[in-house]
N, C-alpha and C positions, 0 to 999 in steps of 0.2 A: 443950850439944848438940853432937854430933860431926857436923860438916858434911862430913867426908871421905866418908861413905857416900853422899852425894848427887852426888859427882863421878864421872863414868863411867870415869875413868882412874885407874890407880894407878901410882906411880913405882917402878920396879925399878932398882937400882943397875947391874946388868949389862945388862939388856935395854932400859932406857929406859921410855917410857910404854907401858902395856898396858891393855886393857879390864879393868875389875873383874870383869865376868861377860858371858856371851853375851847375857843379858837387857838389860844396860846398853847393850851395843853395838847391839842390835836397836832399842831405844827411841830412842837418839840418832840413828841413821841414818834410822829411819822419820820422826822429827820433822823432820829436815833435808829429806828428800824431800818431805814434805807441804808444808813452807814454800815450797820452790822451785816446786812444781807447783800450788799452790793457785789461782793465776789460771786455769790450764787447767781444773782441776776445776770452778771456778765457772762458766766458760763452757760446759762440758759440761752442768752442771745446768740452765743457762739455754737448753738445746737449741742451743747455739752461736749464739744470736740476740743479738748485741750491740745490736740495736735495740729492746731490751725497753722497753716503756712501762708505767709504773705509775700509781697514782692520784695520786701527788704531782706527776708531770708534767702530768696532766690539770688538777689544781687550779691550778697556776701559770699554765697557758695560759688557763684560764677567767677567772682574775683579770685577766689582760691584756686579754681581750675586754671584761670589765665596765668596767675603767678607761677603755678607749677610748670607751665610751658615756657616761661621766660628764661633767658640766659642770666639775667640779674634781677631776681624777684624783689630784692630789697630796695631797688631803685624805682619800683613801680609806683606811679601816681595815676589813679583812675579818674574817669570823668565823674562829675558831680551828679547829684540826684536829678537835676533837670535835664542832663544829657545822657543818662543811663536809663534804658527802658527795659522793664520786665513785664512779660505777658504770659499769662497762663493759657497755653494753646490748647490744652485739654486737661481733664482732671489729673492733678498732680504732675503735669508736664509743663515745664517753663522754658521760655526763650528769653535770654538776656542779651542786650546789645549795648555797646558803649565804646569808649576808647581808653587806651592806656599809654602813658609816656613811660618808657623804660630804656635802660642802656642796652645796646646790642653788644655783640662779642668784641667790637672795636672800642667800646666805651662811649660811643656817641648816643645821645638821647634821641630816640625815635618815637613818634606817635603812631600807634597801630590801632585799627578798628578791630573789635572782636564781636563774635556771636557765639553764644553757648546755649546748647539745648540739653536739658537734663530732666530727670525724673526723680520724684521724691516719694519715699514711703513715709507718709505723714505720721503714722503711729510710732515708728522707730526713729523718725527724723534722719533717715539715711538717704543721701543723694547718690544718684548714678549719672555719670556724664554720658550722654548719647552722641553728642557732636560738638566740636569746637573748631572755630575758624578765627585765625588771627592774621590780619592783612595790614 
């Protein structure tokens, strides 16, 4: 296979390096521009909001609140991503449901379902627990 056709430059003895074609020059320069400005493009797509909160942030915070309520937080094993559900019920208000396996005060491992409702200040990234149920 001739790899020379994939290189955007050709070597000329008199002129040095030259573009193989206008198309090669356009593709190469466009790729470089996209690479350099991609962080800017991503922030524009995110409406310039670097304080974006997603469901994974909500799940992590909910698990923290649940751990704080357990007798043995170190023994906690939470439901996986397919069994944990995070829903933005209104702007910056999240409900997270799932299950947790943890030791009770007798040392027995018990599975409990949980539901946490919380609010977030997106700019400060500060969460406030509104309601928690562990059954």
